[in-house]
C-alpha positions as CSV (number, residue, x, y, z in Angstrom):
1,M,81.0,81.6,93.0
2,K,82.1,79.2,95.7
3,F,82.4,75.6,94.9
4,H,81.5,72.8,97.4
5,P,85.0,71.0,98.3
6,I,83.8,67.7,96.9
7,Y,82.6,69.1,93.7
8,C,86.0,70.9,93.3
9,L,87.9,67.6,93.8
10,F,85.7,66.0,91.2
11,L,86.4,68.7,88.7
12,L,90.2,69.0,89.2
13,P,91.4,66.3,86.9
14,L,89.2,67.6,84.2
15,L,90.4,71.1,84.5
16,F,93.9,70.1,83.7
17,D,92.7,69.1,80.2
18,C,91.3,72.6,79.8
19,Q,94.4,74.6,80.0
20,N,94.7,78.0,78.5
21,K,96.1,77.7,75.0
22,E,96.7,81.4,74.2
23,S,100.0,81.7,72.4
24,N,100.9,85.1,74.0
25,T,101.3,83.5,77.4
26,H,104.3,81.4,76.5
27,L,106.7,84.1,77.6
28,V,104.8,85.4,80.6
29,F,105.2,83.6,84.0
30,R,102.0,83.8,86.1
31,Y,101.8,83.1,89.7
32,N,99.5,84.0,92.6
33,E,100.6,85.7,95.9
34,S,97.9,85.0,98.5
35,N,99.5,87.4,101.1
36,I,99.2,91.2,101.1
37,I,102.0,93.1,99.3
38,G,102.5,96.4,101.2
39,S,105.4,97.7,99.4
40,L,107.8,97.2,96.4
41,D,110.5,99.2,98.2
42,P,113.4,96.5,99.1
43,A,113.8,98.4,102.4
44,F,110.4,97.2,103.4
45,S,110.7,93.6,102.0
46,R,109.9,91.9,105.3
47,N,107.9,88.7,104.1
48,V,108.2,86.1,101.4
49,G,105.9,87.7,98.9
50,E,107.6,91.0,99.0
51,N,111.0,89.3,98.9
52,W,110.1,87.4,95.7
53,L,109.0,90.6,93.9
54,A,112.1,92.4,95.3
55,N,114.3,89.7,93.8
56,Q,112.9,90.3,90.3
57,L,113.4,94.2,90.6
58,F,116.6,94.7,92.5
59,N,120.2,93.5,93.2
60,G,122.7,93.8,95.9
61,L,126.4,93.4,96.3
62,V,126.3,89.6,96.4
63,Q,123.7,86.9,96.0
64,T,123.2,83.2,96.7
65,D,122.9,80.3,94.4
66,D,120.5,77.4,94.9
67,S,123.0,75.6,97.2
68,L,123.3,78.9,99.3
69,N,126.9,79.6,98.1
70,I,127.6,83.3,98.1
71,T,128.4,84.6,94.6
72,P,129.1,87.8,92.9
73,C,126.3,90.2,91.8
74,I,127.0,94.0,91.5
75,A,130.2,93.4,93.4
76,E,132.4,91.1,91.2
77,T,134.9,90.5,93.9
78,W,135.3,91.3,97.6
79,H,138.0,91.1,100.3
80,I,137.7,90.5,104.1
81,S,140.6,91.9,106.2
82,E,142.6,89.6,108.4
83,D,140.9,91.0,111.7
84,G,137.5,90.4,110.0
85,L,136.4,93.9,110.4
86,T,136.7,95.4,107.0
87,Y,134.9,94.3,103.9
88,T,135.9,95.8,100.6
89,F,133.7,95.3,97.6
90,T,134.9,95.8,93.9
91,L,131.8,96.7,92.0
92,R,131.1,96.1,88.2
93,N,131.0,99.3,86.1
94,D,128.4,97.9,83.5
95,I,125.3,97.9,85.6
96,Y,122.4,100.2,84.8
97,F,119.3,101.2,86.7
98,H,115.9,100.5,85.0
99,K,114.8,103.4,82.7
100,S,113.2,106.4,84.2
101,P,112.7,110.0,83.0
102,L,114.2,111.2,86.4
103,F,117.6,110.3,85.1
104,G,117.5,113.0,82.5
105,K,118.1,112.6,78.7
106,D,119.8,109.2,78.9
107,S,116.9,107.7,81.0
108,T,119.4,105.6,83.0
109,R,122.8,105.6,84.5
110,T,125.4,103.2,85.9
111,V,125.5,102.0,89.5
112,I,128.3,103.4,91.5
113,A,129.6,102.9,95.1
114,K,127.9,106.1,96.3
115,D,124.6,104.4,95.5
116,F,125.3,101.8,98.1
117,V,126.3,104.5,100.6
118,Y,122.8,106.1,100.0
119,S,120.9,102.7,100.1
120,F,122.6,101.7,103.4
121,N,122.0,105.0,104.9
122,R,118.3,104.6,104.1
123,L,118.3,101.4,106.2
124,R,119.7,103.4,109.1
125,D,117.4,106.5,108.7
126,K,115.0,106.3,111.7
127,S,112.4,108.5,109.8
128,I,112.1,105.8,107.2
129,A,111.9,103.2,109.8
130,S,112.9,100.1,107.6
131,P,112.2,96.8,109.3
132,G,115.6,95.8,107.8
133,S,117.7,98.3,109.8
134,W,119.0,95.5,112.1
135,V,121.1,94.0,109.2
136,L,123.5,96.9,109.8
137,N,123.6,96.5,113.7
138,K,127.2,95.3,113.6
139,V,128.3,98.0,111.0
140,N,130.5,100.9,112.2
141,D,130.6,102.9,109.0
142,F,130.6,102.4,105.3
143,T,132.2,104.6,102.5
144,A,132.7,104.9,98.7
145,I,136.5,104.8,98.1
146,N,135.9,105.5,94.4
147,D,133.0,104.7,91.9
148,T,133.7,101.0,91.9
149,T,135.0,100.4,95.4
150,F,132.6,100.2,98.3
151,Q,134.0,99.5,102.0
152,V,132.2,98.4,105.1
153,Q,133.7,98.6,108.5
154,L,132.3,96.5,111.3
155,H,132.5,97.5,115.0
156,T,132.9,93.8,116.0
157,R,133.9,90.6,114.2
158,F,130.8,88.8,112.6
159,P,131.5,86.0,110.0
160,A,127.9,86.0,108.9
161,F,127.9,89.5,107.7
162,L,128.5,88.6,104.0
163,G,125.5,86.4,104.2
164,L,123.5,89.3,105.6
165,T,124.2,91.5,102.6
166,T,122.4,88.9,100.3
167,M,119.1,90.0,102.0
168,K,116.8,92.2,99.7
169,Y,117.0,95.0,102.3
170,C,120.6,95.7,101.0
171,S,119.6,96.1,97.5
172,V,120.8,99.2,95.7
173,V,118.3,102.0,94.9
174,P,118.9,105.3,93.0
175,H,118.7,108.6,95.0
176,E,117.1,110.5,92.1
177,V,114.1,108.3,92.1
178,V,113.7,107.7,95.8
179,D,114.2,111.3,96.6
180,H,111.5,112.3,94.0
181,Y,108.8,109.9,95.1
182,G,109.6,109.7,98.8
183,N,107.3,107.2,100.5
184,E,105.6,106.5,97.0
185,F,108.8,104.8,95.9
186,R,106.9,101.7,97.3
187,S,104.8,101.8,94.1
188,H,107.3,103.3,91.8
189,P,110.3,101.0,92.1
190,I,113.4,101.5,90.0
191,G,116.2,98.9,90.4
192,T,118.8,96.9,88.4
193,G,117.1,93.5,88.4
194,P,116.1,91.2,85.6
195,F,112.6,92.6,85.4
196,S,111.4,96.2,85.6
197,F,108.1,97.5,87.1
198,K,105.2,98.0,84.7
199,R,101.9,98.1,86.6
200,W,100.4,97.4,89.9
201,E,96.7,97.3,90.8
202,E,97.1,96.7,94.6
203,N,95.5,93.5,95.8
204,I,94.5,92.6,92.2
205,K,97.4,92.3,89.7
206,L,101.0,93.2,89.3
207,V,103.1,93.1,86.0
208,L,106.8,93.2,85.4
209,R,108.6,93.5,82.1
210,R,111.9,91.9,80.9
211,N,114.9,94.3,81.7
212,D,116.6,94.4,78.2
213,A,119.7,95.9,79.7
214,Y,120.2,93.2,82.5
215,F,123.9,92.4,83.1
216,E,123.8,88.6,83.7
217,Y,124.1,85.8,81.1
218,D,123.8,82.1,81.1
219,D,126.7,79.7,80.5
220,N,126.1,79.8,76.7
221,G,126.3,83.5,76.6
222,N,122.6,84.2,76.3
223,Q,121.3,87.3,78.1
224,L,119.1,86.6,81.0
225,P,116.1,86.5,81.8
226,Y,114.4,84.4,79.1
227,L,110.9,85.4,80.0
228,E,109.2,88.6,78.7
229,A,107.1,89.3,81.6
230,V,106.0,88.3,85.1
231,S,102.3,88.5,86.0
232,A,101.2,88.2,89.8
233,T,97.6,87.9,90.9
234,F,96.5,88.4,94.6
235,L,93.8,85.7,95.3
236,P,93.7,85.3,99.1
237,D,91.9,81.9,99.1
238,K,94.3,78.9,98.6
239,Q,91.5,76.7,97.1
240,S,90.9,79.3,94.6
241,E,94.6,79.5,93.8
242,F,94.8,75.7,93.3
243,L,91.8,75.8,90.9
244,Q,93.6,78.6,88.8
245,F,96.6,76.3,88.7
246,A,94.5,73.3,87.7
247,Q,93.0,75.2,84.9
248,G,96.4,76.2,83.6
249,K,95.9,80.0,84.5
250,L,98.9,79.8,86.8
251,D,102.3,78.5,86.0
252,F,103.4,77.9,89.6
253,L,102.0,76.8,93.0
254,N,104.1,77.3,96.1
255,S,103.7,75.4,99.3
256,L,101.0,72.9,100.3
257,D,97.8,73.9,101.8
258,A,95.4,71.7,103.7
259,S,92.6,72.5,101.4
260,Y,94.1,70.5,98.6
261,K,97.1,68.5,100.0
262,D,95.3,65.1,100.1
263,E,94.0,65.7,96.6
264,I,97.5,66.3,94.9
265,L,99.8,64.2,97.2
266,T,99.8,60.7,98.8
267,A,100.5,60.3,102.5
268,K,104.1,59.7,101.7
269,G,104.3,63.0,99.9
270,E,104.3,61.7,96.5
271,L,102.3,63.1,93.5
272,R,99.2,61.2,92.9
273,S,99.0,59.3,89.6
274,N,96.4,61.6,88.0
275,Y,98.7,64.6,88.6
276,A,102.1,63.1,87.8
277,Q,101.4,63.3,84.1
278,K,100.4,66.9,84.2
279,V,102.5,68.6,86.9
280,N,106.1,68.8,88.0
281,M,107.0,68.8,91.6
282,L,110.0,70.3,93.2
283,R,111.0,69.5,96.9
284,G,114.0,70.4,99.1
285,P,115.0,71.6,102.6
286,Y,113.6,75.0,103.8
287,L,115.5,76.9,106.5
288,N,112.5,77.0,108.8
289,T,112.2,75.2,112.2
290,E,108.6,74.9,113.6
291,Y,108.6,74.4,117.4
292,L,107.0,74.9,120.7
293,G,108.8,77.1,123.2
294,F,108.7,76.9,127.1
295,Y,108.9,80.3,128.8
296,L,111.5,79.2,131.6
297,D,110.7,82.1,133.8
298,A,107.0,81.2,134.1
299,D,106.0,80.5,137.6
300,I,104.6,77.1,136.6
301,P,106.2,74.0,138.1
302,E,105.6,72.0,135.0
303,I,107.3,74.6,132.8
304,Q,110.2,75.0,135.2
305,S,110.7,71.2,135.4
306,E,113.5,70.0,133.0
307,T,112.0,66.4,133.8
308,L,108.5,67.2,132.5
309,R,109.9,69.2,129.4
310,K,111.9,66.1,128.3
311,A,108.7,63.9,129.0
312,V,106.8,66.2,126.6
313,N,109.6,65.9,124.0
314,Y,109.8,62.0,124.2
315,G,105.9,61.8,124.4
316,F,104.7,62.2,120.8
317,D,105.6,60.5,117.5
318,R,107.0,63.3,115.1
319,T,107.2,61.0,112.2
320,K,103.6,59.9,112.4
321,M,102.7,63.5,112.8
322,M,104.2,64.4,109.6
323,I,102.7,61.7,107.6
324,Y,99.1,62.4,108.8
325,L,99.2,66.1,109.1
326,R,101.7,67.1,106.4
327,N,101.5,64.1,103.9
328,G,105.2,63.6,104.7
329,V,106.4,67.2,103.7
330,G,108.9,68.3,106.2
331,V,111.6,66.5,108.3
332,P,110.6,65.3,111.7
333,A,112.7,67.3,114.2
334,H,114.8,64.8,116.1
335,G,117.7,67.3,116.3
336,G,117.8,70.7,117.8
337,M,116.9,74.3,116.7
338,I,119.4,74.3,113.8
339,P,117.4,73.1,110.6
340,K,118.5,70.6,108.1
341,G,120.4,72.3,105.3
342,L,122.6,74.6,107.5
343,P,126.1,73.8,108.7
344,G,125.9,72.8,112.4
345,Y,122.6,70.6,112.0
346,K,122.8,67.2,113.6
347,G,119.7,65.1,113.4
348,D,120.1,63.1,116.6
349,I,120.8,65.5,119.4
350,G,117.2,65.9,120.2
351,F,114.4,63.5,121.2
352,S,112.9,60.5,119.5
353,Y,109.5,58.9,120.3
354,Q,110.0,56.9,123.5
355,P,106.5,56.7,125.2
356,E,107.7,54.4,128.1
357,K,110.6,56.7,129.0
358,A,108.2,59.7,128.8
359,K,105.8,57.9,131.3
360,Q,108.7,57.3,133.6
361,L,109.7,61.0,133.5
362,V,106.1,61.9,134.3
363,E,106.3,59.6,137.4
364,Q,109.6,61.0,138.4
365,F,108.0,64.6,138.1
366,K,105.1,63.6,140.3
367,K,107.5,62.4,143.0
368,E,109.7,65.5,142.8
369,T,106.8,67.9,143.0
370,N,103.9,65.9,144.5
371,I,101.8,67.2,141.7
372,Q,99.7,64.1,140.7
373,T,98.0,65.6,137.6
374,P,100.7,67.4,135.4
375,E,99.0,70.1,133.3
376,I,100.2,72.3,130.6
377,T,98.6,74.9,128.2
378,I,99.8,75.1,124.6
379,S,99.1,78.6,123.0
380,T,98.9,78.5,119.2
381,T,97.2,80.0,116.2
382,S,94.4,78.4,114.2
383,N,96.9,77.4,111.4
384,Y,98.6,75.0,113.7
385,L,95.6,73.9,115.8
386,N,95.7,70.3,114.3
387,F,99.5,69.9,115.4
388,C,98.7,71.0,118.9
389,E,95.7,68.8,119.2
390,Y,97.6,65.8,118.0
391,I,100.3,66.5,120.7
392,Q,97.5,67.0,123.2
393,R,96.1,63.4,122.5
394,E,99.5,61.9,122.6
395,L,100.5,63.6,125.9
396,G,97.3,62.4,127.4
397,K,98.5,58.8,126.9
398,I,101.6,59.6,129.0
399,G,99.8,61.2,131.8
400,I,100.0,65.0,130.9
401,L,96.8,66.9,130.7
402,A,97.4,69.3,127.7
403,N,95.0,72.2,127.0
404,V,95.1,74.1,123.8
405,D,94.6,77.8,123.6
406,V,93.9,79.3,120.2
407,L,94.8,83.0,119.8
408,P,95.0,85.4,116.9
409,S,98.6,85.7,115.5
410,A,99.3,89.3,116.7
411,T,97.9,88.4,120.2
412,L,100.1,85.3,120.4
413,R,103.2,87.2,119.2
414,D,102.7,90.0,121.8
415,A,102.0,87.6,124.6
416,R,105.0,85.6,123.7
417,N,107.3,88.5,123.5
418,N,106.1,89.7,126.9
419,G,106.5,86.3,128.7
420,K,102.8,85.9,129.2
421,L,102.6,82.3,127.8
422,G,104.1,79.2,129.5
423,L,104.1,77.2,126.2
424,F,103.8,78.7,122.8
425,R,104.0,77.6,119.1
426,A,106.5,79.5,117.1
427,S,108.7,79.1,114.0
428,W,112.0,80.6,112.9
429,V,112.8,81.1,109.3
430,A,116.5,82.0,108.5
431,D,117.1,85.8,108.1
432,Y,120.6,84.9,106.8
433,L,122.6,82.0,105.9
434,D,124.4,81.2,109.2
435,A,123.2,78.9,112.1
436,E,124.2,81.8,114.4
437,N,120.7,83.1,113.3
438,Y,119.0,80.3,115.2
439,L,121.3,80.1,118.1
440,S,120.8,83.7,118.9
441,L,117.5,82.6,120.2
442,F,119.2,81.2,123.3
443,Y,121.9,83.9,124.1
444,S,121.3,85.4,127.5
445,K,121.8,89.0,126.3
446,T,119.0,88.7,123.9
447,L,116.1,88.1,126.4
448,S,112.7,89.1,125.2
449,P,110.9,91.6,125.1
450,N,114.2,93.4,123.9
451,G,115.5,90.4,121.9
452,S,114.5,87.2,120.4
453,N,115.3,84.8,123.3
454,Y,111.6,84.1,123.9
455,T,112.3,81.0,126.2
456,H,114.6,83.0,128.5
457,F,117.1,80.2,128.3
458,K,120.4,81.1,130.2
459,S,123.6,79.1,130.1
460,T,127.1,80.5,130.9
461,A,128.6,77.6,128.7
462,F,126.3,78.4,125.7
463,D,127.3,82.1,125.9
464,S,130.9,81.4,126.1
465,L,130.8,79.1,122.9
466,Y,128.4,81.6,121.3
467,N,130.8,84.5,121.7
468,A,133.8,82.4,120.7
469,S,132.2,81.5,117.3
470,F,132.5,85.1,116.1
471,A,136.3,84.8,116.1
472,I,136.2,81.9,113.7
473,N,136.0,82.6,110.0
474,D,136.4,78.9,109.0
475,I,132.9,77.5,108.7
476,E,134.0,73.9,109.2
477,K,135.4,75.0,112.7
478,R,132.6,77.1,113.5
479,K,130.2,74.3,112.5
480,I,131.6,72.2,115.4
481,L,130.8,75.0,117.9
482,Y,127.3,75.4,116.5
483,T,126.5,71.7,117.1
484,Q,127.9,71.9,120.5
485,M,125.8,74.9,121.3
486,D,122.6,73.2,119.8
487,S,123.4,70.1,121.9
488,L,123.7,72.2,125.1
489,V,120.3,73.8,124.4
490,M,118.6,70.4,123.9
491,Q,120.1,69.0,127.1
492,Q,117.7,71.4,129.0
493,A,114.9,71.2,126.5
494,P,113.7,74.7,126.5
495,I,111.9,73.9,123.2
496,I,110.0,71.1,121.5
497,P,111.3,71.0,117.9
498,L,108.4,69.7,115.8
499,Y,109.7,69.6,112.2
500,Y,112.1,71.2,109.8
501,D,110.1,72.5,106.9
502,E,110.5,71.8,103.3
503,V,110.0,73.9,100.1
504,I,107.6,72.2,97.8
505,R,106.6,73.7,94.5
506,F,104.4,72.7,91.6
507,T,104.7,73.9,88.1
508,Q,103.1,73.0,84.8
509,K,104.8,70.7,82.5
510,N,105.8,73.5,80.2
511,V,107.9,75.4,82.7
512,S,111.5,74.6,83.0
513,G,114.4,76.2,84.7
514,L,112.7,77.0,88.0
515,G,115.0,76.0,90.8
516,I,114.5,75.4,94.5
517,N,116.5,76.8,97.4
518,P,116.6,76.5,101.1
519,V,115.4,80.1,101.7
520,N,112.5,79.6,99.4
521,Q,113.4,82.5,97.1
522,L,111.8,82.9,93.7
523,D,114.4,83.3,91.1
524,L,112.9,83.7,87.5
525,R,116.2,84.7,85.6
526,T,116.5,81.2,84.1
527,V,112.8,80.1,83.7
528,K,111.5,79.0,80.4
529,K,108.0,78.2,79.0
530,N,107.9,75.8,76.1
């Protein structure tokens, strides 16, 4: 049954008073995943939804806390050689895989270093074709010194490597189970995480159960996790998801969708009064930069002109855009590519709203090129049409004719990768916890289609600083180089940063212990329901 939007908004405050009172739900955490889950195999955890489930089922060598500090996990300690090429991990000897008859009479066994050798080799196996194989690009070799010592050799110094190993791709898996199921391991996962696999009706429902043998404890010595189970549904419609949350049938709502943002939040991003008594809101930085990119090799005078690129950057009000289009959720991007929350971010190296300066630059472009009606085309997907139409209107006020071309996501991605778009909308979510992740988009040796430099930005000075950063282990010193690189990029304006995203989460009032982190990972280990 499909509700009329106005009718839905009328009902929502009433629905919160009709929450499910069943007593057996107080130890079950219920949420909805609106995107398709293709696999529960961590080697294929390529999107947020798959990462969330992999985080409940699997562990790796190390992990991050909510402040993005790297902390022990299966590896209790680690040592990095002086030359930065050898990483030696000392593993705990008390971590067990989830129970499975494939382990024999004991139904489980301890994790040993050879399990990481096996798991890392899977990432490299071309026949498996894991989308996470790139995390080992700078790895020369890895070996099990003994049952509790795992060593990784890099072929080139890369200070961000430890952060890479926190990715779910690098989770440990048991060879007995993977070899038995082959490709069907995707739906028969066995890991070491706080929850174990129970049931999956694809595109309908997934259930995980508490791992009674989980190895982590809270500060008071209580074994984690507190919950007995996790139940995920797969409603694709965001409005239906919100209605389920409003009825108390979901404990958690992630992100903010246009279908209900004005119902729950004010223009300043605060909970409306009728929800403040019923809902908790968590909000913080998200390592995601939303931007428009110029393809600098395009044979288009407006795109090749640094003058006009800067005029576009000065020509619209990012703060006003965030208030009206995002209810204040997100940080207006007046810095560069590095988002707020990562070392190297500097919030004033980019462009502020200066319409008069933008008009002067447009006039300068006209004189330089004799083009009296500057024209650009912004290629986007339907999800970001409202942003591009806003920019279109604002640029019209400074003398730039902006067209908006809406493309399917796959079409835009392919055209962008192959240099067929002069100006394209894009975003970059951190793959690993280092600003190098963002700066690699401007390194001259990673030009698309063979790399992620979609703008084809080239700078000898930038490349020199980029290469020099790999020799510096001290993050405070490396941060200075990162800011310098980001500033160099913005001086030539190959991109138009729009905003740095924020994680926003809503929970029912009886949920506690759900944190928030800049990579938007879902950690249910310490969640309680009263």
